[in-house]
C-alpha angles and dihedrals in degrees: 000000000000117000108260089216088068092060125098122261090251093055092046087053090058090052089065087071118089108269146156133226115241133186126202126191122227113291092016118128124236085197139341132224108274096028115126111265104247108146151010124228131219109205115226098173137356132033131280124201116216112202151124138235112224122224090258091055100257116141119226119193114202101181146333117237123205138173117332092021131115122233127195143044130279125219103151121198090014109106095179097057118117134204114262095199141042124246112204128181110237089191135356105316129199117191148158113251117207115185122223089239091056091049092050091050092047092052089063092067103018107043090167087077087071089066091056091049093046091052091051095046092047093051092048090049092053092048092050094043094053092044093055091043090059094043093051102038105041106042127227096314091049092047090057093045091050091050092050091049091051091047089052089055093048102038106008122130129178115268132181089249100038134290119345115209094219096207130077115239124178119225088250091056090049089050090053090054090050097043094236141106120283091237090061091051090049090055095045093048090050090053092050090050093050090049090052096240096119140013136183129248122181090337093310128112122244114199109210098178113031091164090062092055091048093048092051092059095035090243112216092205093240116190109283089239087071097038100067139097095221 
């Protein structure tokens, strides 16, 4: 379990609320789309995929949450609200579960907790808004470029030949982030390799020309906090 002392002041504030510790095995769901909203989760270890399955069966991954991140949706004092997304454990996940009822009770005597929740909700809204902007405005090629840029901000490390995305993603996983078929991603990645903009190393992507990707989608240089996949 991560050391609580390493967590931000905001997250420590949430831990003052009554909570329980939950563990989920790989491929288990913390919640599913359509379930009643009844809690938020603070990830201590493991990774959680936040996504949605479209009516035609296509999977769309919005982000991956790891340690020190909050997962869930907040609609306080609204018992009929339902989750709009799925939260799936990509590996064994240990997390703090804080029920909506406990949050509502805590707000009565610790209103400063509302500031923490508002910060979190605002950041998630900006991340989702910019993701959909890129997916809708720049077509399939732009959707992949946007995803690679976001991955470089989340997992990028300096490399002799550019920026190494220090995380292995299959082409299907990339396709899920872009909301398109794997075959399309295969073709676009091949084009980027031929053009010399990316290459592969031990199953990981190296971006040689990040500026090219940004120029192609007319990148607005949003704060990195918004331009991430985690």
